[in-house]
N, C-alpha and C positions, 0 to 999 in steps of 0.2 A: 331505664327502659323508656320511660315517657319522653325524656329529652332526646333520645335517639330517634324515636318515631317522629317527633316534631321536626328534627333536622331532615329526616328522609322526606317528609311531606313538603318542607320548604324547597328542598333540592328538586323534587319532581315538579313542583309548581313552576319554579324558575326555568327548568328545562322545557316545559310546555309553552311558557311565554316566549322563550327564545325561538322555539320552533314555529310558533304562530307568526312572530314578527318577521322571521326569515322568509317564511312562505309568502307573507303579504308583500314583502319587498320584491321577491322573485316574480310574483304574479303581476306586480305593478310594472316591472321592467318588461315582462312579456307583453302586457297590454300596450305599452308605449311602442314597443318594437313592431308589433302586429299592425298598430294604427299607422306608424310611419311607413311601413312597407305597403300597406293596402291602399292608402290614399293615392299616391302617384300611379300605382298600377291600375286602379279603377278609372282614374281620369284618362290615362293613356289608352285604355282599352275601349273607350267610347267611340264608335265609328260615326262620323258626321257626313260622309259623302264618298264619292269615288271619282277617279280620273276617267274622263270620256275620250279625250284625245290628247296626245303628248308628242312633242318633237323637240329634241334637245332640251329636256326639262328634268328637274329633280323633284322628288317627293321626299322632303327632309334631306337625307344624305344618300338616297339611292335613286337610280334613274327611274323616272316616272313612265308608266306604261298604262295602256287602256285597261280598265277594270280594277286597277289598284285601289285599295281601300285607304281613305283619308281619315285620320283620327284627330280628336281634339288636341290642338297644340302643334299639329304638323305645319311645316313650312312648304310652300310651293315656290319654285324658282325656275326661270327660263334663262337660257343663254342668249348671246347676242342676236342669234337668228332663230331662237326657239319660240315655241307656242305651246300653250296648254289650255285645255277646256275641261272643266270639272263640274260635277253636280254636288252642291252643298245643301243639305236639308232638301227642300223641294225647289231650290233655285239653281241657276247656272252661273258660273263665273269663268271669265276668259282672261288669260294673262298674255300680254304682248311680249315682244323681245326684251330681254334684260330686265325682267320684273321679279319682285320678291314680295311675298305676303306671308303672314302668320295667321292661321285659321283657328277659330274657336266656335263652339256651339252656344247659342243663346235661345231664349224662349221664342218659339215660332220662327226660327231662322238661324242665321249664322253671323259671325263677326270676323272681319278680315282687317289686319293692319298692313297697310301698304308702305313698304320701305323704299322702293324704287320702281321705276317703270310705269306702265299703264295697265289698268285693270278695268274690265267692264263686267257688269252684273245684271242679270235679269231675274226678277222674282215674280212668282205667281200671286194672284189675288189672295189676300188673307195671310200671306207670309211676309217676313221682313228681313232686313239685313242691316249691318253697320259696316261702313268702310271708314277706317281711321287712318289719318296721315298728318304729320306735323302738328298734332294736338287737335285737329279738326275731326268732327264725326259727321258722316253723311249717311242719312237714312231716308226711306220712303216718306213722302209727305202724308200719305194715307195708306189704307189697307189695299189699295188698288194695285194691279200689276204695274211694275216699274222696271225700266231699263235705263241704266246710267253708266257713265264712264268717268274715271278719275285718272289723271296723269300727274305723277310727281315730277314736276319740271325742274325743280331745284330745291335746296333746303328751305327756301322761303317763298315757294310758289307752287300752286296747284292749278290745273286746268280741269274744271268740272263741266260735264255735259249731261243733259237729261234728254233722252229720246222719247221715252214713254212714261207718263206720270211724272209729277214734280218730286223733287227731293228737298230735304231740309238739311242745312249745314249749320252745325253748332260749333262755336269757337270762343273760349274765354267769356262765357256768359252772354254771348251774342248769337242771334239766330238769323239766318238768311235763307230765303226760299229761291230755289232754282226751278223755274217753270219748265214744263215739257217743251222740247224743241229749241232750247236756248243753251248757250255755252258761256261760262264765265272764267276769267282768269282771277285767281284768288292769291293775293300777296299778304305776307305777314310783316307787320311793322311794330316797332316799339314806341309807344306813346309816352312821352315824358311831360305831359301838360298838366301834371298834378300841382298841388300847392308848392310855391317856391320858398326856399329858405332865405330869409333876409339877413342872416348872420347873427340874429339875436337868440339868446338862450331860450329854449322852450318853444321856438317856432317850428312849424311842421316842415319836414324835409320833402323834396319832390317825390311823388308817387308815380312809379313807372308801371305800365301794364301793356300787354300785348293787344294788338288791334289788327283786324283783318280788313282788307280793302278788296272790293269786287269791281271788275271791269268787264263789260259785255264784249264778248268776242264776236267778230263779224259773222253774220248768219251763214255765210258761204261755207263754213266748216261743218255745219250741222248735217247736211246730206251725207257726207262721208261717214260721220259717226253713226247715223241711222242705218246706212247700208251695212257697215261692218258689224255693228252690235246686233241688229235684228236678225241678220243672216246667220250669225254664229250662236246667238243666245235666245232664239225664239222659245218661249215656254213650252211650245208644242213639240219642239225638237227633242228626240230621246237623248 
């Protein structure tokens, strides 16, 4: 009788342990699944702005229209003769024809990655933005109101213009300032001027790095930039 009771006790104990382990495993899978499902949904559900005007343009994969909500991670694209103006955070952004950007929210502003075309942005005082293209990052020089324009001219060339407030351009650990009222052509080159290999064992190999070169564009182009950007992107415009 004593042996039978001991066996029953061991059997019940093992059953309890299996149930606990099984429950823990199931709970673990449930938590992982909920986390995996909730994270993308939460990110995708964060609105960061809205479309103000659109003509022959797309908001991700659907036609863009006025008052459409823009969410974190959305793409904005215009066709060959398209135009789009949107409010992101408390700033405004304008896409010229055949332009494509990806939008994201950042602290006190927004970030946009330019993949093709021309984009212009105007930010209010105290707000900021980041325009990224070909590895370069363009942001306001200070917390003052800023209006700037970036054109992706080719895979190795940008045209940067600042109409109001200066902007700072960062590329491969180098920083360049574009003052208000100026326009620069920025080209990307590969610099192979590192240590040379003399063929002996143990000697350093050439070190290649990317380098940006800036060329001031004739000031005659600036008035057209100022007229287009300020007319479309005035911070006071709704």
